C-alpha positions, 0 to 999 in steps of 0.5 A, a space after each residue: 898798369 904801370 908805365 915803366 918796366 925792367 928790361 935787359 937792353 943790348 947796347 952794342 956788340 960785345 961781352 956781358 957788359 953791353 947787356 944792361 938792366 934798365 928801367 924803360 917805358 912800357 910799350 904801347 900796342 899799335 893797330 893790329 897789335 897786342 901788349 903781352 905781360 911777360 910771365 917767362 922768357 927762355 934763353 937761346 944761342 941767338 941771344 949770345 950770338 947776337 950780343 957778340 955779333 957772331 953771325 957775320 955777313 955774306 962775303 965777310 964771315 968775321 963781320 960783327 952782325 946780328 942774325 939778319 945783319 945790322 942790329 939797331 941798338 938799343 935793343 931788348 933781347 929775348 925771342 922766347 916769350 910766354 905771358 898774358 895779353 894785358 892790352 890790345 891796339 885798334 882792330 883787335 878783339 878786346 876779348 883777347 885781354 887776359 888770355 894766356 899766350 905763347 908768342 911766335 917771335 918770327 917776322 915773315 917774308 909774306 902772309 901765307 902759311 908757308 912763309 919764311 922767317 926774315 926777322 926775330 923779336 929780340 933781334 929785329 924788334 924788341 923782345 921778351 927780356 922785359 916786363 912787357 912786349 908788343 907783338 902782332 895779334 896773329 903771332 900771340 897764340 892762345 894757350 889758355 888751356 895748355 897744361 904746360 907751365 909758363 916756363 915750359 911754354 916759353 921754352 917752345 918758340 925758338 928751340 921747338 919751332 926750329 926743331 919742328 922746321 927741321 923735321 918738316 923740311 927734312 921730311 922726317 917721319 915714322 919708321 925712319 932712323 934719325 941722328 940728332 946732334 947737340 941733343 942735350 941743348 934746346 933745339 937738339 932735345 926738342 928734335 929728339 922729343 918731336 922726332 920720337 913723337 912722330 914715330 922715328 927711331 932717334 940716335 942722339 949725340 951728347 956729352 958724357 953725363 947727359 945720356 939719361 936725360 936724352 934717353 928720357 926725351 925719347 932717344 932709342 940710342 945715345 952716342 957720347 961725343 968725342 974728339 975724333 969725328 971718324 970714330 964718332 961716325 962709326 959709333 953712330 953707324 953701329 948704334 943705328 944698325 946701318 945707314 941713317 935715313 936723316 940727320 938733324 944737325 945743330 952743330 955742324 963742323 967736322 962730323 958732317 963730312 965724316 958721317 956723310 958716308 953713313 947716310 943712305 942713298 936718298 937720305 937727308 941732312 938738315 942743318 940749323 947751326 954751326 957751333 962746331 964750326 961754320 966751315 967744312 971740307 966736303 966731298 960733293 960727290 958723296 952728295 950727288 952720287 948718292 942723291 943725298 939732300 943737304 938742307 938749310 933750315 932756319 926757324 919755322 913757318 906759320 904752319 910749323 908754329 901752329 902745329 907746335 901750339 896744338 902740341 902745347 895745348 894738348 900736352 904732347 910736348 913737355 920741355 925740360 926746364 934746367 934752371 929759372 932766374 929772375 930777370 934781374 939776374 939775366 947775366 947769371 942766367 947767360 953765364 950758366 947758359 954759356 957753360 952748356 953744362 945743363 940739359 934743356 932750357 934756361 928761363 928768366 921771369 920778370 
């Protein structure tokens, strides 16, 4: 095995210039860890937001910060990782070498199955935009028997893990009418697929020209987004045929207060993104007078991820790959990602 590898290294907060392609040493797995040879890694909004330092801090929303606050530079980015175990550290079964895996990128606040995420590969530790990555043995899930391609497997952890967490925390089930925002992006499209697979009727919001791809993912009805949030809210109500049971929202912004009156009594609104605006003017009476739950959801738990791995092995989910780039073209991949004109996931391969 080689001693060095190509990696996309974040050197600070800023524009594309702070993400540098470097030749760095191959990491060595410690006790309880495995070394994964990366075969594919997918891009996420968190890669760009972390590079830009766009997460802010409590009490200082304009502060340059990563997902959980300060970032230790240099940092290899990339939280979505599929590959093959190349070596193992002490206390790990050597029979794991050669197994095909998808990596749960989360660091958790405890050992239990319902622990919450407090960190992420590619942010709090080096990630998968490289030839190799080190991960905890228990976070490298065996998917040797999955019919999915490496690119499809790499599309699962962050986007589908986040979507799975949203559906679980929102208690979304069969027979419910669910509205999904941002439905052509990674998390949104994953939510459409997973919610429809669970028997929910999905109404999805997307940009013009992307309707067919969202319907193919399982949406029963599609609404094209527009500049007037109240007009969009009315169109969603009509498409749903009445009040919504739940909203899976990865966008945030002014649509939340405009649409809230169309959520039924006892309904749920699950939020996991703020691309449309982090601050909203919300009438709290629309929540408590109608027993509507507003739920924040960040990534997934170990239980959510294990269920997602089962779906991958059984072939019950099929991520849509919009484009694939070599790792050496990471800047071109991020440029296409930032334009947002695609449907699905963009991946890089070492």
